[in-house]
Structures are given as structure tokens and as C-alpha cells.
C-alpha positions in Angstrom: -209.6 10.3 57.6 -211.8 10.1 54.5 -211.9 13.9 54.2 -208.2 14.1 54.4 -207.8 11.5 51.6 -210.4 13.2 49.5 -209.1 16.8 49.9 -205.5 16.9 50.9 -204.2 13.9 49.1 -206.4 14.2 46.0 -205.0 17.6 45.3 -201.5 16.2 45.0 -202.5 13.4 42.5 -202.0 14.9 39.0 -204.3 17.9 39.4 -206.9 18.4 36.7 -206.6 14.9 35.2 -208.8 11.9 35.0 -206.3 10.2 37.3 -207.2 12.6 40.0 -211.0 11.8 39.6 -210.2 8.0 39.5 -208.4 8.4 42.8 -211.4 10.3 44.2 -213.7 7.5 42.9 -211.6 4.9 44.6 -211.6 6.8 47.9 -215.4 7.2 47.6 -215.9 3.5 47.0 -213.7 2.6 49.9 -215.5 5.0 52.1 -218.9 3.5 51.1 -217.6 0.0 51.8 -216.2 1.1 55.1 -219.5 2.7 56.2 -221.5 -0.4 55.1 -219.3 -2.9 56.9 -218.4 -1.0 60.1 -221.6 0.9 60.7 -219.9 3.4 62.9 -223.1 5.1 64.3 -225.2 3.7 67.2 -228.4 4.5 65.4 -229.6 2.4 62.4 -231.0 5.5 60.8 -227.7 7.4 61.0 -225.9 4.4 59.4 -228.4 4.3 56.6 -228.1 8.0 56.0 -224.3 7.7 56.0 -224.3 4.9 53.5 -226.8 6.7 51.2 -224.6 9.9 51.4 -221.5 7.9 50.5 -223.4 6.3 47.6 -224.3 9.7 46.3 -220.7 10.9 46.7 -219.6 7.8 44.7 -222.1 8.6 42.0 -221.1 12.2 41.8 -217.4 11.3 41.5 -218.2 8.7 38.9 -220.2 11.2 36.9 -217.3 13.6 37.2 -215.0 11.0 35.8 -217.4 10.3 32.9 -217.7 14.0 32.2 -213.9 14.5 32.2 -213.5 11.6 29.8 -216.2 13.2 27.6 -218.3 10.1 27.6 -221.4 12.2 27.7 -220.6 13.8 24.4 -219.5 10.6 22.7 -222.4 8.5 23.9 -225.0 11.2 23.4 -225.8 11.7 27.1 -227.4 14.9 28.1 -225.2 17.0 30.4 -228.4 18.5 31.8 -229.8 15.1 32.5 -226.7 13.9 34.4 -226.7 17.1 36.4 -230.4 16.8 37.2 -229.9 13.2 38.3 -227.1 14.1 40.6 -229.1 17.1 42.0 -232.1 14.8 42.7 -229.8 12.2 44.4 -228.2 14.9 46.6 -231.6 16.4 47.5 -232.9 13.0 48.4 -230.1 12.6 50.9 -231.0 16.0 52.5 -234.7 15.2 52.5 -234.1 11.8 54.0 -232.0 13.4 56.7 -234.8 15.7 57.7 -237.3 12.9 57.6 -235.1 10.7 59.8 -234.5 13.6 62.2 -238.2 14.2 62.4 -239.0 10.6 63.1 -236.3 10.3 65.8 -237.6 13.5 67.4 -241.1 12.1 67.4 -240.0 8.8 68.9 -238.1 10.7 71.6 -241.1 12.7 72.4 -243.2 9.6 72.7 -240.7 8.0 75.1 -240.7 11.2 77.2 -244.5 11.2 77.3 -244.6 7.6 78.4 -241.9 8.3 81.0 -243.9 11.4 82.2 -247.1 9.3 82.4 -245.3 6.6 84.4 -243.8 9.3 86.7 -247.2 10.9 87.2 -248.8 7.6 88.1 -245.9 6.9 90.6 -246.4 10.3 92.2 -250.2 9.7 92.5 -249.6 6.3 94.0 -247.1 7.7 96.6 -249.5 10.6 97.4 -252.4 8.1 98.0 -250.2 6.0 100.2 -249.0 9.0 102.2 -252.5 10.4 102.6 -253.8 7.0 103.8 -250.9 7.0 106.4 -251.9 10.6 107.4 -255.5 9.5 107.8 -254.6 6.4 109.8 -254.0 8.1 113.2 -257.3 10.1 112.9 -259.2 6.9 112.1 -257.5 5.1 115.0 -258.5 7.8 117.4 -262.1 7.8 116.1 -262.2 4.0 116.6 -260.8 4.3 120.1 -263.3 6.9 121.0 -266.2 4.7 119.8 -264.8 1.7 121.7 -264.5 3.9 124.8 -268.1 5.0 124.4 -269.2 1.4 124.4 -267.2 0.6 127.5 -268.4 3.6 129.3 -272.0 3.1 128.4 -274.2 1.4 131.1 -275.1 -2.2 130.4 -278.3 -2.7 128.7 -281.1 -4.1 131.0 -283.3 -6.8 129.7 
């Protein structure tokens, strides 16, 4: 829905004017507020990344509005400085996304390792139980043989 509002509807709102950028800024702010309040993803990390990305989108749209109003020229802002700031913000979202993906993959591998260790212990426990059951008839037969020897042996004379 957000993409539809930003692309399809924004194109029809007085193209090329500050009004169009103001509409884009309003949409970006509403999107940021929606992500922050609803938190639509099951993972906390995904919600954090979505909120950060919406914040950068809001900053970029606001910067575009300032540039179109020529505030940078009137106030003495450096166009290169604003562009560098936005590039750093955007790159930070990408880097954070990679870091979060790496940390989630690491946590998943740890959970898989723990589950594999638990499964290996269970298999070893079952094997030890089944091997003791397999040895039980042989041990019983050996015991019976020894008992039979004692019964068949002549009584000891004093």
C-alpha cells in the first residue's frame, strides 16, 4: 500500500512541484509511524531494520523538499554535504541489514548445533539401552549355566 501511495498516487499530485515532495514526505512519515506502532514482522531485528529504513526514506524525502525549495542555497548548506549525509544513512541501513542477517544466521546455526548435539545424545542413549537389552539374554544364559554347574556339582565332603 505504501509503495502504491508513494509511486502511483504521488505522480498525479502536481508533478515537479514542492507539493508533490510534501505529499511524499507525508506518506513517508505515515509509513514510519505505521511501522513503529504496528511492528508487522515477527522478528525484532526485522522491525528495527524496517523502522530505520523508513526513517532514512523520510530524511531523503525531507532533503528533497529542502533542495526543491532552494533552502540549501539560501542558508549556505553544502549540496555535497547533504548528499553525503543521505548516502551514509542509506549505506548504514544496508550494512545494518547485512549485520542483522549474519547475526540471525549465526543464532540459527547455534540452535541447529544444540539440536544436533541433543539428537546425538538421544541416539547414543537409545543405542546403549538397546545394546544392554541385546546382551541381557546372553547374560541370563551364562548365569543359568553357572547355576546349573553348581546344582550338578557333587556336594562337598567335609
